PyMOL CGO cylinders between C-alpha atoms (Angstrom):
from pymol import cmd
from pymol.cgo import CYLINDER

trace = [
    CYLINDER, 0.08, -0.07, -0.06, 1.16, 3.22, -0.85, 0.3, 1, 1, 1, 1, 1, 1,
    CYLINDER, 1.16, 3.22, -0.85, 1.81, 5.79, 1.72, 0.3, 1, 1, 1, 1, 1, 1,
    CYLINDER, 1.81, 5.79, 1.72, 0.14, 9.62, 1.11, 0.3, 1, 1, 1, 1, 1, 1,
    CYLINDER, 0.14, 9.62, 1.11, 2.58, 12.37, 0.19, 0.3, 1, 1, 1, 1, 1, 1,
    CYLINDER, 2.58, 12.37, 0.19, 1.59, 15.77, 1.46, 0.3, 1, 1, 1, 1, 1, 1,
    CYLINDER, 1.59, 15.77, 1.46, 3.18, 18.89, -0.33, 0.3, 1, 1, 1, 1, 1, 1,
    CYLINDER, 3.18, 18.89, -0.33, 2.10, 22.20, 0.78, 0.3, 1, 1, 1, 1, 1, 1,
    CYLINDER, 2.10, 22.20, 0.78, 0.84, 24.18, -2.33, 0.3, 1, 1, 1, 1, 1, 1,
    CYLINDER, 0.84, 24.18, -2.33, 0.72, 27.84, -1.02, 0.3, 1, 1, 1, 1, 1, 1,
    CYLINDER, 0.72, 27.84, -1.02, 2.62, 30.56, -2.74, 0.3, 1, 1, 1, 1, 1, 1,
    CYLINDER, 2.62, 30.56, -2.74, 3.90, 31.88, 0.47, 0.3, 1, 1, 1, 1, 1, 1,
    CYLINDER, 3.90, 31.88, 0.47, 5.74, 28.38, 1.28, 0.3, 1, 1, 1, 1, 1, 1,
    CYLINDER, 5.74, 28.38, 1.28, 8.60, 28.06, -1.61, 0.3, 1, 1, 1, 1, 1, 1,
    CYLINDER, 8.60, 28.06, -1.61, 9.77, 24.65, -1.99, 0.3, 1, 1, 1, 1, 1, 1,
    CYLINDER, 9.77, 24.65, -1.99, 13.35, 23.98, -2.85, 0.3, 1, 1, 1, 1, 1, 1,
    CYLINDER, 13.35, 23.98, -2.85, 12.07, 20.56, -4.58, 0.3, 1, 1, 1, 1, 1, 1,
    CYLINDER, 12.07, 20.56, -4.58, 10.41, 22.61, -7.21, 0.3, 1, 1, 1, 1, 1, 1,
    CYLINDER, 10.41, 22.61, -7.21, 13.16, 24.80, -8.56, 0.3, 1, 1, 1, 1, 1, 1,
    CYLINDER, 13.16, 24.80, -8.56, 13.05, 27.35, -11.30, 0.3, 1, 1, 1, 1, 1, 1,
    CYLINDER, 13.05, 27.35, -11.30, 13.94, 27.28, -14.65, 0.3, 1, 1, 1, 1, 1, 1,
    CYLINDER, 13.94, 27.28, -14.65, 17.63, 29.16, -13.82, 0.3, 1, 1, 1, 1, 1, 1,
    CYLINDER, 17.63, 29.16, -13.82, 18.60, 26.51, -11.53, 0.3, 1, 1, 1, 1, 1, 1,
    CYLINDER, 18.60, 26.51, -11.53, 21.66, 24.06, -12.59, 0.3, 1, 1, 1, 1, 1, 1,
    CYLINDER, 21.66, 24.06, -12.59, 21.68, 20.57, -13.75, 0.3, 1, 1, 1, 1, 1, 1,
    CYLINDER, 21.68, 20.57, -13.75, 20.67, 18.39, -16.73, 0.3, 1, 1, 1, 1, 1, 1,
    CYLINDER, 20.67, 18.39, -16.73, 17.34, 18.63, -18.74, 0.3, 1, 1, 1, 1, 1, 1,
    CYLINDER, 17.34, 18.63, -18.74, 16.47, 15.78, -20.46, 0.3, 1, 1, 1, 1, 1, 1,
    CYLINDER, 16.47, 15.78, -20.46, 13.58, 14.93, -22.79, 0.3, 1, 1, 1, 1, 1, 1,
    CYLINDER, 13.58, 14.93, -22.79, 11.18, 12.19, -21.57, 0.3, 1, 1, 1, 1, 1, 1,
    CYLINDER, 11.18, 12.19, -21.57, 13.10, 9.20, -23.43, 0.3, 1, 1, 1, 1, 1, 1,
    CYLINDER, 13.10, 9.20, -23.43, 10.87, 6.31, -22.42, 0.3, 1, 1, 1, 1, 1, 1,
    CYLINDER, 10.87, 6.31, -22.42, 13.13, 4.21, -24.67, 0.3, 1, 1, 1, 1, 1, 1,
    CYLINDER, 13.13, 4.21, -24.67, 15.77, 4.36, -21.74, 0.3, 1, 1, 1, 1, 1, 1,
    CYLINDER, 15.77, 4.36, -21.74, 13.68, 2.61, -19.40, 0.3, 1, 1, 1, 1, 1, 1,
    CYLINDER, 13.68, 2.61, -19.40, 13.05, -0.32, -21.53, 0.3, 1, 1, 1, 1, 1, 1,
    CYLINDER, 13.05, -0.32, -21.53, 13.78, -3.91, -20.65, 0.3, 1, 1, 1, 1, 1, 1,
    CYLINDER, 13.78, -3.91, -20.65, 17.50, -4.52, -21.84, 0.3, 1, 1, 1, 1, 1, 1,
    CYLINDER, 17.50, -4.52, -21.84, 18.34, -0.73, -22.08, 0.3, 1, 1, 1, 1, 1, 1,
    CYLINDER, 18.34, -0.73, -22.08, 22.00, -0.21, -20.80, 0.3, 1, 1, 1, 1, 1, 1,
    CYLINDER, 22.00, -0.21, -20.80, 22.91, 2.24, -17.97, 0.3, 1, 1, 1, 1, 1, 1,
    CYLINDER, 22.91, 2.24, -17.97, 20.79, 3.08, -15.03, 0.3, 1, 1, 1, 1, 1, 1,
    CYLINDER, 20.79, 3.08, -15.03, 17.50, 5.04, -14.94, 0.3, 1, 1, 1, 1, 1, 1,
    CYLINDER, 17.50, 5.04, -14.94, 14.36, 5.41, -13.02, 0.3, 1, 1, 1, 1, 1, 1,
    CYLINDER, 14.36, 5.41, -13.02, 10.89, 4.67, -14.42, 0.3, 1, 1, 1, 1, 1, 1,
    CYLINDER, 10.89, 4.67, -14.42, 8.52, 7.34, -12.53, 0.3, 1, 1, 1, 1, 1, 1,
    CYLINDER, 8.52, 7.34, -12.53, 4.75, 6.54, -12.58, 0.3, 1, 1, 1, 1, 1, 1,
    CYLINDER, 4.75, 6.54, -12.58, 3.38, 9.87, -11.68, 0.3, 1, 1, 1, 1, 1, 1,
    CYLINDER, 3.38, 9.87, -11.68, -0.35, 9.02, -10.16, 0.3, 1, 1, 1, 1, 1, 1,
    CYLINDER, -0.35, 9.02, -10.16, -3.12, 11.16, -9.27, 0.3, 1, 1, 1, 1, 1, 1,
    CYLINDER, -3.12, 11.16, -9.27, -3.27, 14.02, -11.47, 0.3, 1, 1, 1, 1, 1, 1,
    CYLINDER, -3.27, 14.02, -11.47, -6.15, 16.64, -10.59, 0.3, 1, 1, 1, 1, 1, 1,
    CYLINDER, -6.15, 16.64, -10.59, -6.49, 17.83, -13.96, 0.3, 1, 1, 1, 1, 1, 1,
    CYLINDER, -6.49, 17.83, -13.96, -4.59, 17.95, -17.41, 0.3, 1, 1, 1, 1, 1, 1,
    CYLINDER, -4.59, 17.95, -17.41, -3.38, 21.08, -17.38, 0.3, 1, 1, 1, 1, 1, 1,
    CYLINDER, -3.38, 21.08, -17.38, 0.18, 22.84, -17.21, 0.3, 1, 1, 1, 1, 1, 1,
    CYLINDER, 0.18, 22.84, -17.21, 3.53, 20.84, -16.65, 0.3, 1, 1, 1, 1, 1, 1,
    CYLINDER, 3.53, 20.84, -16.65, 4.77, 18.21, -15.00, 0.3, 1, 1, 1, 1, 1, 1,
    CYLINDER, 4.77, 18.21, -15.00, 8.58, 18.23, -13.56, 0.3, 1, 1, 1, 1, 1, 1,
    CYLINDER, 8.58, 18.23, -13.56, 10.06, 15.25, -12.42, 0.3, 1, 1, 1, 1, 1, 1,
    CYLINDER, 10.06, 15.25, -12.42, 13.73, 15.61, -10.63, 0.3, 1, 1, 1, 1, 1, 1,
    CYLINDER, 13.73, 15.61, -10.63, 16.31, 13.46, -9.50, 0.3, 1, 1, 1, 1, 1, 1,
    CYLINDER, 16.31, 13.46, -9.50, 18.72, 13.95, -6.77, 0.3, 1, 1, 1, 1, 1, 1,
    CYLINDER, 18.72, 13.95, -6.77, 21.45, 12.15, -5.10, 0.3, 1, 1, 1, 1, 1, 1,
    CYLINDER, 21.45, 12.15, -5.10, 22.90, 12.29, -1.73, 0.3, 1, 1, 1, 1, 1, 1,
    CYLINDER, 22.90, 12.29, -1.73, 21.34, 13.76, 1.78, 0.3, 1, 1, 1, 1, 1, 1,
    CYLINDER, 21.34, 13.76, 1.78, 23.87, 16.76, 1.29, 0.3, 1, 1, 1, 1, 1, 1,
    CYLINDER, 23.87, 16.76, 1.29, 22.41, 17.78, -2.06, 0.3, 1, 1, 1, 1, 1, 1,
    CYLINDER, 22.41, 17.78, -2.06, 18.36, 16.68, -1.42, 0.3, 1, 1, 1, 1, 1, 1,
    CYLINDER, 18.36, 16.68, -1.42, 16.08, 19.68, -2.58, 0.3, 1, 1, 1, 1, 1, 1,
    CYLINDER, 16.08, 19.68, -2.58, 18.83, 21.89, -2.39, 0.3, 1, 1, 1, 1, 1, 1,
    CYLINDER, 18.83, 21.89, -2.39, 18.26, 24.83, -5.23, 0.3, 1, 1, 1, 1, 1, 1,
    CYLINDER, 18.26, 24.83, -5.23, 20.34, 24.04, -8.06, 0.3, 1, 1, 1, 1, 1, 1,
    CYLINDER, 20.34, 24.04, -8.06, 21.60, 20.47, -7.02, 0.3, 1, 1, 1, 1, 1, 1,
    CYLINDER, 21.60, 20.47, -7.02, 19.22, 18.13, -9.17, 0.3, 1, 1, 1, 1, 1, 1,
    CYLINDER, 19.22, 18.13, -9.17, 20.63, 15.62, -11.58, 0.3, 1, 1, 1, 1, 1, 1,
    CYLINDER, 20.63, 15.62, -11.58, 18.47, 15.24, -14.12, 0.3, 1, 1, 1, 1, 1, 1,
    CYLINDER, 18.47, 15.24, -14.12, 14.98, 16.71, -14.74, 0.3, 1, 1, 1, 1, 1, 1,
    CYLINDER, 14.98, 16.71, -14.74, 12.14, 16.14, -16.95, 0.3, 1, 1, 1, 1, 1, 1,
    CYLINDER, 12.14, 16.14, -16.95, 10.00, 19.18, -17.60, 0.3, 1, 1, 1, 1, 1, 1,
    CYLINDER, 10.00, 19.18, -17.60, 6.92, 18.43, -19.91, 0.3, 1, 1, 1, 1, 1, 1,
    CYLINDER, 6.92, 18.43, -19.91, 3.21, 19.32, -20.57, 0.3, 1, 1, 1, 1, 1, 1,
    CYLINDER, 3.21, 19.32, -20.57, 0.71, 17.17, -18.70, 0.3, 1, 1, 1, 1, 1, 1,
    CYLINDER, 0.71, 17.17, -18.70, -0.71, 14.80, -20.67, 0.3, 1, 1, 1, 1, 1, 1,
    CYLINDER, -0.71, 14.80, -20.67, -2.16, 11.88, -17.99, 0.3, 1, 1, 1, 1, 1, 1,
    CYLINDER, -2.16, 11.88, -17.99, -3.94, 8.71, -19.28, 0.3, 1, 1, 1, 1, 1, 1,
    CYLINDER, -3.94, 8.71, -19.28, -6.52, 7.98, -16.65, 0.3, 1, 1, 1, 1, 1, 1,
    CYLINDER, -6.52, 7.98, -16.65, -4.87, 10.52, -14.47, 0.3, 1, 1, 1, 1, 1, 1,
    CYLINDER, -4.87, 10.52, -14.47, -1.42, 8.87, -14.44, 0.3, 1, 1, 1, 1, 1, 1,
    CYLINDER, -1.42, 8.87, -14.44, 1.95, 9.74, -16.49, 0.3, 1, 1, 1, 1, 1, 1,
    CYLINDER, 1.95, 9.74, -16.49, 5.21, 7.86, -16.82, 0.3, 1, 1, 1, 1, 1, 1,
    CYLINDER, 5.21, 7.86, -16.82, 8.35, 9.97, -17.10, 0.3, 1, 1, 1, 1, 1, 1,
    CYLINDER, 8.35, 9.97, -17.10, 12.13, 8.23, -17.69, 0.3, 1, 1, 1, 1, 1, 1,
    CYLINDER, 12.13, 8.23, -17.69, 14.89, 9.87, -15.70, 0.3, 1, 1, 1, 1, 1, 1,
    CYLINDER, 14.89, 9.87, -15.70, 18.56, 8.87, -16.61, 0.3, 1, 1, 1, 1, 1, 1,
    CYLINDER, 18.56, 8.87, -16.61, 20.79, 8.06, -13.61, 0.3, 1, 1, 1, 1, 1, 1,
    CYLINDER, 20.79, 8.06, -13.61, 24.59, 8.24, -13.28, 0.3, 1, 1, 1, 1, 1, 1,
    CYLINDER, 24.59, 8.24, -13.28, 24.73, 4.69, -12.34, 0.3, 1, 1, 1, 1, 1, 1,
    CYLINDER, 24.73, 4.69, -12.34, 24.04, 2.41, -9.35, 0.3, 1, 1, 1, 1, 1, 1,
    CYLINDER, 24.04, 2.41, -9.35, 23.30, 4.24, -6.04, 0.3, 1, 1, 1, 1, 1, 1,
    CYLINDER, 23.30, 4.24, -6.04, 20.96, 5.85, -3.81, 0.3, 1, 1, 1, 1, 1, 1,
    CYLINDER, 20.96, 5.85, -3.81, 18.76, 8.85, -5.05, 0.3, 1, 1, 1, 1, 1, 1,
    CYLINDER, 18.76, 8.85, -5.05, 15.42, 10.62, -4.48, 0.3, 1, 1, 1, 1, 1, 1,
    CYLINDER, 15.42, 10.62, -4.48, 12.81, 11.89, -6.94, 0.3, 1, 1, 1, 1, 1, 1,
    CYLINDER, 12.81, 11.89, -6.94, 10.72, 15.10, -6.40, 0.3, 1, 1, 1, 1, 1, 1,
    CYLINDER, 10.72, 15.10, -6.40, 7.54, 15.82, -8.74, 0.3, 1, 1, 1, 1, 1, 1,
    CYLINDER, 7.54, 15.82, -8.74, 5.37, 18.88, -9.38, 0.3, 1, 1, 1, 1, 1, 1,
    CYLINDER, 5.37, 18.88, -9.38, 2.59, 19.38, -11.28, 0.3, 1, 1, 1, 1, 1, 1,
    CYLINDER, 2.59, 19.38, -11.28, 2.54, 23.23, -11.90, 0.3, 1, 1, 1, 1, 1, 1,
    CYLINDER, 2.54, 23.23, -11.90, -1.29, 23.24, -12.79, 0.3, 1, 1, 1, 1, 1, 1,
    CYLINDER, -1.29, 23.24, -12.79, -1.64, 26.66, -14.11, 0.3, 1, 1, 1, 1, 1, 1,
    CYLINDER, -1.64, 26.66, -14.11, 1.67, 26.64, -15.69, 0.3, 1, 1, 1, 1, 1, 1,
    CYLINDER, 1.67, 26.64, -15.69, 3.24, 29.80, -14.07, 0.3, 1, 1, 1, 1, 1, 1,
    CYLINDER, 3.24, 29.80, -14.07, 6.27, 28.21, -13.17, 0.3, 1, 1, 1, 1, 1, 1,
    CYLINDER, 6.27, 28.21, -13.17, 5.65, 29.04, -9.25, 0.3, 1, 1, 1, 1, 1, 1,
    CYLINDER, 5.65, 29.04, -9.25, 4.17, 27.00, -6.49, 0.3, 1, 1, 1, 1, 1, 1,
    CYLINDER, 4.17, 27.00, -6.49, 0.97, 27.92, -5.56, 0.3, 1, 1, 1, 1, 1, 1,
    CYLINDER, 0.97, 27.92, -5.56, -2.55, 26.59, -4.20, 0.3, 1, 1, 1, 1, 1, 1,
    CYLINDER, -2.55, 26.59, -4.20, -3.62, 24.96, -7.56, 0.3, 1, 1, 1, 1, 1, 1,
    CYLINDER, -3.62, 24.96, -7.56, -0.25, 22.90, -7.88, 0.3, 1, 1, 1, 1, 1, 1,
    CYLINDER, -0.25, 22.90, -7.88, 0.42, 19.47, -6.77, 0.3, 1, 1, 1, 1, 1, 1,
    CYLINDER, 0.42, 19.47, -6.77, 3.42, 17.47, -5.96, 0.3, 1, 1, 1, 1, 1, 1,
    CYLINDER, 3.42, 17.47, -5.96, 5.24, 14.37, -4.59, 0.3, 1, 1, 1, 1, 1, 1,
    CYLINDER, 5.24, 14.37, -4.59, 8.30, 12.54, -3.78, 0.3, 1, 1, 1, 1, 1, 1,
    CYLINDER, 8.30, 12.54, -3.78, 9.69, 8.83, -3.86, 0.3, 1, 1, 1, 1, 1, 1,
    CYLINDER, 9.69, 8.83, -3.86, 8.84, 6.78, -1.33, 0.3, 1, 1, 1, 1, 1, 1,
    CYLINDER, 8.84, 6.78, -1.33, 5.43, 8.59, -0.77, 0.3, 1, 1, 1, 1, 1, 1,
    CYLINDER, 5.43, 8.59, -0.77, 6.47, 9.90, 2.75, 0.3, 1, 1, 1, 1, 1, 1,
    CYLINDER, 6.47, 9.90, 2.75, 4.04, 10.80, 5.23, 0.3, 1, 1, 1, 1, 1, 1,
    CYLINDER, 4.04, 10.80, 5.23, 4.04, 15.05, 5.98, 0.3, 1, 1, 1, 1, 1, 1,
    CYLINDER, 4.04, 15.05, 5.98, 2.37, 17.11, 7.66, 0.3, 1, 1, 1, 1, 1, 1,
    CYLINDER, 2.37, 17.11, 7.66, 0.99, 20.80, 7.25, 0.3, 1, 1, 1, 1, 1, 1,
    CYLINDER, 0.99, 20.80, 7.25, 2.61, 23.20, 8.35, 0.3, 1, 1, 1, 1, 1, 1,
    CYLINDER, 2.61, 23.20, 8.35, 5.20, 21.81, 10.41, 0.3, 1, 1, 1, 1, 1, 1,
    CYLINDER, 5.20, 21.81, 10.41, 7.08, 18.85, 8.29, 0.3, 1, 1, 1, 1, 1, 1,
    CYLINDER, 7.08, 18.85, 8.29, 6.50, 19.83, 4.50, 0.3, 1, 1, 1, 1, 1, 1,
    CYLINDER, 6.50, 19.83, 4.50, 9.87, 18.64, 2.94, 0.3, 1, 1, 1, 1, 1, 1,
    CYLINDER, 9.87, 18.64, 2.94, 10.67, 14.85, 3.55, 0.3, 1, 1, 1, 1, 1, 1,
    CYLINDER, 10.67, 14.85, 3.55, 14.26, 13.89, 5.04, 0.3, 1, 1, 1, 1, 1, 1,
    CYLINDER, 14.26, 13.89, 5.04, 16.42, 12.18, 2.16, 0.3, 1, 1, 1, 1, 1, 1,
    CYLINDER, 16.42, 12.18, 2.16, 16.30, 8.84, 4.23, 0.3, 1, 1, 1, 1, 1, 1,
    CYLINDER, 16.30, 8.84, 4.23, 12.30, 9.00, 3.50, 0.3, 1, 1, 1, 1, 1, 1,
    CYLINDER, 12.30, 9.00, 3.50, 12.52, 9.30, -0.17, 0.3, 1, 1, 1, 1, 1, 1,
    CYLINDER, 12.52, 9.30, -0.17, 15.74, 7.29, -0.74, 0.3, 1, 1, 1, 1, 1, 1,
    CYLINDER, 15.74, 7.29, -0.74, 15.72, 4.21, -3.17, 0.3, 1, 1, 1, 1, 1, 1,
    CYLINDER, 15.72, 4.21, -3.17, 18.31, 2.37, -4.26, 0.3, 1, 1, 1, 1, 1, 1,
    CYLINDER, 18.31, 2.37, -4.26, 19.03, 1.82, -8.11, 0.3, 1, 1, 1, 1, 1, 1,
    CYLINDER, 19.03, 1.82, -8.11, 21.22, -0.57, -9.69, 0.3, 1, 1, 1, 1, 1, 1,
    CYLINDER, 21.22, -0.57, -9.69, 22.10, -1.31, -13.24, 0.3, 1, 1, 1, 1, 1, 1,
    CYLINDER, 22.10, -1.31, -13.24, 18.87, -1.36, -15.51, 0.3, 1, 1, 1, 1, 1, 1,
    CYLINDER, 18.87, -1.36, -15.51, 15.47, 0.04, -14.86, 0.3, 1, 1, 1, 1, 1, 1,
    CYLINDER, 15.47, 0.04, -14.86, 14.25, 0.85, -11.32, 0.3, 1, 1, 1, 1, 1, 1,
    CYLINDER, 14.25, 0.85, -11.32, 10.57, 1.54, -11.05, 0.3, 1, 1, 1, 1, 1, 1,
    CYLINDER, 10.57, 1.54, -11.05, 9.20, 4.13, -8.93, 0.3, 1, 1, 1, 1, 1, 1,
    CYLINDER, 9.20, 4.13, -8.93, 5.63, 5.41, -8.45, 0.3, 1, 1, 1, 1, 1, 1,
    CYLINDER, 5.63, 5.41, -8.45, 4.80, 8.85, -6.82, 0.3, 1, 1, 1, 1, 1, 1,
    CYLINDER, 4.80, 8.85, -6.82, 1.56, 9.81, -5.74, 0.3, 1, 1, 1, 1, 1, 1,
    CYLINDER, 1.56, 9.81, -5.74, 0.60, 13.65, -6.34, 0.3, 1, 1, 1, 1, 1, 1,
    CYLINDER, 0.60, 13.65, -6.34, -1.31, 15.58, -3.72, 0.3, 1, 1, 1, 1, 1, 1,
    CYLINDER, -1.31, 15.58, -3.72, -2.92, 19.07, -3.47, 0.3, 1, 1, 1, 1, 1, 1,
    CYLINDER, -2.92, 19.07, -3.47, -4.08, 21.22, -1.43, 0.3, 1, 1, 1, 1, 1, 1,
    CYLINDER, -4.08, 21.22, -1.43, -8.14, 20.61, -0.55, 0.3, 1, 1, 1, 1, 1, 1,
    CYLINDER, -8.14, 20.61, -0.55, -9.70, 22.87, 1.99, 0.3, 1, 1, 1, 1, 1, 1,
    CYLINDER, -9.70, 22.87, 1.99, -7.05, 23.00, 4.87, 0.3, 1, 1, 1, 1, 1, 1,
    CYLINDER, -7.05, 23.00, 4.87, -5.34, 19.48, 4.09, 0.3, 1, 1, 1, 1, 1, 1,
    CYLINDER, -5.34, 19.48, 4.09, -3.06, 18.60, 1.31, 0.3, 1, 1, 1, 1, 1, 1,
    CYLINDER, -3.06, 18.60, 1.31, -3.65, 15.02, 0.01, 0.3, 1, 1, 1, 1, 1, 1,
    CYLINDER, -3.65, 15.02, 0.01, -4.20, 12.74, -2.94, 0.3, 1, 1, 1, 1, 1, 1,
    CYLINDER, -4.20, 12.74, -2.94, -7.14, 13.65, -5.06, 0.3, 1, 1, 1, 1, 1, 1,
    CYLINDER, -7.14, 13.65, -5.06, -9.83, 10.75, -4.11, 0.3, 1, 1, 1, 1, 1, 1,
]
cmd.load_cgo(trace, "trace")
């Protein structure tokens, strides 16, 4: 059973995981062929589930190491594409530098304004439990997963502000 991930979506609460276009890292296309059986190298096949709507963009970023987790400009790879969910789900392939421990941060910028606000959703690998307003960004050990050679499959549940709660769309 997947645990819920709670992500604040208030504009007054900037999230390092939802970095801006000016940040460093490698932007990559959503090349699903890198996540097919038999593909060489390491990659994360990220299934993003629970889109509220099919507006805006989805950004999926990989991080490596506790010291870099959610630090501005410290993501390794980023896929930033228009939202086109099938049955409220999308699949994204992120290349990884090799075997190791990684974390994934996802943001659904529903209105496409490139800022976090109340319409946006988000989630993390491991789908950690978070609480508003005290524990808004999970620790690296809550999101970390081990990737080897080949493809590692990850599911991230999106959460949105609903009244005073932040939770998956039910």
